[in-house]
N, C-alpha and C positions, 0 to 999 in steps of 0.2 A: 299778388301784386297790388300796390297801392292805387288809390283812385287818382286819375289824371286831373290835375287842378288847373290846366291851361285855360286861359280865357281868350287868347289870340291864336289865330291860325298861323302856324309856322310854315314858311315857304322853303321847300328844299332848294338848294342851289345846285346848279349844274356847271359851275365854273369855279376855279380856285379863287377864293377870297381869303387872303392872308391877313392875320391880325398880329400887329406888332405893338410892343410897349413903346410909347413915344419917348420915354425917358432914356432908355438904353438901346433901343432898336431890336431887343430880343424878340424872336418869333415865338408867339404864344401858341399859335396853331392856325387851323383853317376853319372857316365857318361851315357848319353842316346845314343849318337852317337859320332863317332871319325873318324879322318883321320890324315894324316901325318902333317898337318899344325895346327890342333887344335881339339877341342872337344866341345860338348854341355853337360852341366851339369844340373841336377835337384837337388835342395836342399831346406832346410828350412830356410837357412840364406839369407838375402838380401845382395847382393854384389854390390860394387861400380864399375860402368863402368869406363873404362880407367885406372883402378888400376892394378898394377903389383903384381902377387902372386908367391912366391916360393912354388911349389906344389910337392906332391908325388902322383902318381897313383898307386894303389894297387889292384892286382888281383891274387888270389891264392898265389903262392910263388914268384911272380914277383913284383918288385917295379921299377917304372920309376921316376927318379928325373928330374924335369924340372922347367923352369920359364915360366909363362903364363900371358897374358894380358886379362883381362875381357873386351871384345869388346862390349857386349850388355847384357841387362837383360830384363826379361818380367815375370810378375806374371802369375801363372796358373789360370785357371778358378775358382778354389776353394779359391784362395788367401792365402793358408797356405804354399805354396811352390812357388819357382820361377825357371825359366829357366835362364841360363847364357851361353853365347858363349865365348869361350876362344881361343886365338891363341898362339901357342908355339913360343918362341924366345930363341936364344942363347943355343940351345940344344947341349949338349956334344955328341960327336960322338958315344960313348958307349951307351948312353941313347937313341940316335936316332936309333941304331940297335935294341935295346929292343922294342922301339916303333914300328918299322917296323914289327918285328915279331908279336907283339900284333895286329896291324892293319890287317895283313894278316890272322889272325885267324877268322876275321869277314867278309872277302871277300866272295861273293857268289860263 
């Protein structure tokens, strides 16, 4: 197995955080872990690496509007879902504050 090159602690989420494409409302998947620079998603759609996505993260009564780049993808062992790693960019200061509050919810 390859060397883990992560530089940020990923925080596992214990609530459903849905990720939708803002352009068409398509559900991309659910967040598996998150931090201030990005998130890992699991979903049934195959996503293109190095593609930019205007996304909205939805949890309970909170929505976070962001732009994210799909950095990598990997199929699950069953092949009917895939993992995707995203990095946030050009995050509006108000959305960054909402993201910070969300990330703090999952800190140990």
